[in-house]
C-alpha positions as CSV (number, residue, x, y, z in Angstrom):
1,X,28.3,3.6,14.8
2,X,29.2,6.4,12.8
3,X,32.1,8.6,14.5
4,X,32.8,12.2,14.2
5,X,36.3,13.7,12.8
6,X,37.7,16.7,12.1
7,X,41.0,16.9,10.1
8,X,41.0,13.2,10.3
9,X,41.4,12.9,14.1
10,X,38.4,11.8,16.5
11,X,36.6,14.5,18.1
12,X,36.6,14.6,22.1
13,X,34.6,16.2,24.3
14,X,34.7,15.7,28.4
15,X,36.4,12.2,27.4
16,X,33.6,11.2,25.2
17,X,33.7,10.5,21.5
18,X,31.5,12.6,19.3
19,X,29.2,10.7,17.0
20,X,27.0,11.6,14.0
21,X,28.1,15.5,14.2
22,X,27.7,16.4,10.7
23,X,24.6,18.2,11.4
24,X,25.5,20.5,14.2
25,X,29.5,20.9,14.7
26,X,32.0,19.2,16.7
27,X,29.5,17.6,19.4
28,X,25.7,16.7,19.5
29,X,23.2,16.7,22.6
30,X,20.1,16.1,22.7
31,X,18.1,19.0,21.4
32,X,21.1,20.7,19.8
33,X,21.1,19.4,16.3
34,X,18.6,21.4,13.5
35,X,15.5,19.0,13.1
36,X,16.7,17.2,16.3
37,X,18.3,14.5,13.7
38,X,21.8,13.6,14.8
39,X,23.1,13.2,11.3
40,X,23.5,15.7,8.0
41,X,19.6,16.0,6.8
42,X,19.1,13.9,4.0
43,X,18.3,15.6,0.5
44,X,15.1,13.2,-0.2
45,X,13.1,10.8,1.7
46,X,11.1,8.0,0.8
47,X,7.1,7.6,1.5
48,X,5.1,4.5,0.9
49,X,1.7,4.9,0.7
50,X,-1.0,2.1,0.6
51,X,-4.9,2.2,0.4
52,X,-6.3,-1.2,1.1
53,X,-10.1,-2.1,0.3
54,X,-11.5,-5.6,1.0
55,X,-14.4,-5.0,-1.0
56,X,-16.0,-2.3,-2.9
57,X,-16.8,1.3,-1.1
58,X,-20.1,2.9,-1.8
59,X,-20.0,6.9,-0.9
60,X,-22.6,10.0,-1.1
61,X,-22.3,12.6,-3.8
62,X,-24.3,15.8,-3.3
63,X,-24.5,19.0,-5.5
64,X,-26.4,22.2,-5.2
65,X,-24.6,24.4,-7.6
66,X,-26.6,25.6,-10.5
67,X,-28.8,22.7,-9.9
68,X,-29.0,19.9,-7.2
69,X,-27.8,16.6,-7.4
70,X,-28.1,13.4,-5.2
71,X,-26.0,10.1,-6.2
72,X,-23.7,7.8,-4.9
73,X,-20.3,6.4,-6.2
74,X,-18.2,3.3,-5.7
75,X,-14.6,3.0,-5.5
76,X,-13.4,-1.0,-6.0
77,X,-10.0,-2.4,-4.5
78,X,-8.4,-2.2,-7.7
79,X,-9.1,1.8,-8.0
80,X,-8.0,2.2,-4.5
81,X,-5.0,0.6,-5.0
82,X,-3.8,3.1,-8.0
83,X,-2.2,5.4,-5.5
84,X,-0.1,2.7,-3.8
85,X,3.6,3.1,-4.3
86,X,6.8,4.3,-3.0
87,X,7.2,8.2,-3.7
88,X,10.2,10.6,-3.3
89,X,10.1,13.8,-0.8
90,X,12.1,16.5,-1.4
91,X,12.8,19.3,0.6
92,X,9.9,21.9,0.9
93,X,12.3,25.1,0.5
94,X,15.7,26.1,1.7
95,X,14.1,28.3,4.5
96,X,12.7,25.1,5.9
97,X,15.3,22.6,6.1
98,X,13.1,20.1,8.0
99,X,10.4,20.1,5.9
100,X,9.8,17.4,3.1
101,X,7.0,17.3,0.7
102,X,5.6,15.0,-2.2
103,X,3.1,16.4,-4.7
104,X,1.5,15.2,-7.7
105,X,-1.9,15.7,-9.4
106,X,-3.5,13.4,-6.9
107,X,-1.6,12.9,-3.7
108,X,0.0,15.5,-1.6
109,X,2.5,14.4,1.5
110,X,4.3,16.6,3.8
111,X,6.3,15.5,6.7
112,X,8.3,17.4,9.3
113,X,11.6,15.7,10.8
114,X,12.0,16.6,14.5
115,X,10.0,19.5,16.5
116,X,7.2,21.3,15.1
117,X,4.9,24.5,15.8
118,X,2.4,22.2,14.0
119,X,1.5,25.2,11.6
120,X,0.8,22.6,8.7
121,X,-0.8,20.0,10.6
122,X,-4.5,20.7,9.9
123,X,-5.6,16.9,10.2
124,X,-3.5,16.3,13.6
125,X,-1.9,13.2,12.1
126,X,0.8,13.2,14.3
127,X,1.2,11.4,18.0
128,X,1.0,14.9,19.6
129,X,4.7,15.3,20.4
130,X,5.1,18.3,22.0
131,X,7.9,21.0,21.0
132,X,10.4,19.6,23.3
133,X,10.0,16.1,21.8
134,X,11.0,14.6,18.7
135,X,9.5,12.8,16.0
136,X,8.6,12.8,12.3
137,X,5.6,14.7,12.3
138,X,2.9,13.9,9.4
139,X,2.1,17.4,8.6
140,X,-0.5,16.3,5.5
141,X,-1.7,13.2,3.6
142,X,-4.2,13.8,0.9
143,X,-5.4,11.8,-2.1
144,X,-7.8,11.5,-4.5
145,X,-8.8,7.9,-5.9
146,X,-11.0,6.8,-9.0
147,X,-14.5,6.0,-8.6
148,X,-17.6,5.8,-10.8
149,X,-21.3,7.2,-10.8
150,X,-24.3,5.2,-11.1
151,X,-26.6,5.7,-13.8
152,X,-29.5,6.6,-11.6
153,X,-29.1,10.1,-9.9
154,X,-31.2,12.8,-8.6
155,X,-31.1,16.0,-10.8
156,X,-33.2,19.0,-10.0
157,X,-33.5,22.7,-9.6
158,X,-31.0,24.3,-7.4
159,X,-32.0,24.1,-3.6
160,X,-34.6,21.1,-4.2
161,X,-32.4,18.3,-3.5
162,X,-34.2,17.0,-0.8
163,X,-36.8,15.6,-3.0
164,X,-34.2,12.8,-4.1
165,X,-33.9,10.7,-1.0
166,X,-34.3,8.0,-0.5
167,X,-34.5,6.6,-3.9
168,X,-31.3,7.8,-4.9
169,X,-28.5,7.7,-2.2
170,X,-29.4,4.4,-0.5
171,X,-29.1,0.8,-2.0
172,X,-25.7,1.9,-3.7
173,X,-24.6,-1.7,-3.7
174,X,-27.4,-2.7,-6.2
175,X,-27.1,-0.1,-8.6
176,X,-25.5,0.1,-11.9
177,X,-22.0,1.8,-12.4
178,X,-21.2,2.0,-15.7
179,X,-20.9,5.8,-16.0
180,X,-17.9,8.1,-16.7
181,X,-15.1,7.8,-14.1
182,X,-14.9,10.4,-11.5
183,X,-12.6,11.4,-8.6
184,X,-13.3,11.1,-4.8
185,X,-10.8,12.9,-2.4
186,X,-9.6,12.5,1.2
187,X,-10.1,14.7,3.1
188,X,-13.4,15.3,1.6
189,X,-15.7,18.4,2.2
190,X,-17.6,17.8,4.9
191,X,-21.3,18.9,4.0
192,X,-23.6,19.4,7.0
193,X,-24.9,22.8,6.0
194,X,-27.5,23.3,3.4
195,X,-28.5,19.5,3.4
196,X,-29.5,20.0,7.0
197,X,-32.8,21.0,5.8
198,X,-33.7,17.5,4.5
199,X,-35.4,15.3,7.3
200,X,-33.2,12.6,6.3
201,X,-30.1,14.2,7.3
202,X,-27.8,11.7,9.0
203,X,-26.4,12.7,12.4
204,X,-23.1,12.6,11.5
205,X,-21.6,14.8,9.0
206,X,-22.1,13.9,5.3
207,X,-18.7,13.1,3.7
208,X,-19.3,14.7,0.2
209,X,-17.6,12.9,-2.5
210,X,-15.1,11.4,-0.5
211,X,-13.5,10.5,2.9
212,X,-11.4,11.3,5.6
213,X,-8.6,10.0,7.9
214,X,-9.3,9.5,11.6
215,X,-6.6,11.4,13.4
216,X,-8.0,11.0,17.1
217,X,-6.0,8.5,19.0
218,X,-8.3,5.8,18.8
219,X,-8.5,6.0,14.7
220,X,-4.7,5.8,13.8
221,X,-1.5,4.4,14.8
222,X,1.7,6.8,15.2
223,X,5.0,7.0,15.9
224,X,6.0,7.3,19.4
225,X,7.4,10.7,20.7
226,X,11.3,10.9,21.8
227,X,13.1,12.9,23.9
228,X,16.6,12.7,22.1
229,X,18.1,13.3,18.5
230,X,16.6,11.0,16.0
231,X,19.0,8.3,14.8
232,X,17.0,7.0,11.9
233,X,14.0,8.2,9.9
234,X,11.7,4.9,9.6
235,X,8.3,6.2,11.0
236,X,5.1,4.6,9.8
237,X,1.2,5.4,10.6
238,X,-2.0,3.4,10.2
239,X,-5.4,5.6,9.7
240,X,-9.3,4.5,9.8
241,X,-11.0,5.7,6.9
242,X,-14.3,7.3,7.6
243,X,-17.0,8.0,5.2
244,X,-20.9,8.3,4.1
245,X,-21.9,4.5,3.9
246,X,-24.4,4.4,1.5
247,X,-24.5,0.6,0.6
248,X,-27.5,-0.2,2.6
249,X,-31.3,1.1,3.0
250,X,-30.0,4.5,4.5
251,X,-26.9,6.4,4.7
252,X,-24.8,5.7,8.1
253,X,-21.3,6.6,8.9
254,X,-18.7,3.9,7.6
255,X,-15.5,2.9,9.1
256,X,-12.3,0.9,7.4
257,X,-10.1,0.1,10.2
258,X,-6.3,1.1,9.3
259,X,-7.0,1.0,5.5
260,X,-4.7,3.6,4.8
261,X,-0.8,3.1,5.9
262,X,2.0,5.6,5.3
263,X,5.8,4.8,6.1
264,X,8.4,7.4,5.8
265,X,12.2,6.5,5.7
266,X,15.5,7.6,4.8
């Protein structure tokens, strides 16, 4: 237990010895510290990210610019694991003391310590804590992983992509993947607009050139909400990955249970 002092003497208020008051003066009470954190805010945080695949992942690629394109893509467990590692999150800005971020060419992680108005929570990836509750909110988690496109794909005039199915967006696991390496994104572009005219359109949105994380209660594990100042930043999340599975005879909605995990700690 860290005790608060001033000029070498313990700080006492109402008969109690103050603890961990570097963040908010002489005495901390629930909700009084900046970022609802009971100590001085750290200059950086650690984020450990993991994408675990048990076997190859096959998705869909659609294009309708300049020419139509239909095809599949394949990501191996080894390709997915390239993003695995521990990254340093630094303060987003002096004007946002509770916000931490890591950004590289293919990974973006944003967290907010303590209460949050949710202005960055596009994916609803936190536990849904209210403004009166504390947590470490995961404001954004996005990444790009490597993939290969197959030799067989459909290319035609623009707005003529319907003719490519089912020949080119099914049975992806049996195709030859010796083409140039490409990238697939999370979150991906959900394409349910111009492709909807095709009679093979699935009933679910097409997760085009990528995947998304399931932020709903049944699709993720998230830290519990608290009603007091945080004593320790050590929060973990786990997410289902949802994508368009093209490995079989027709596209279906695929789900990889808790395939992506993230831990943020001091």
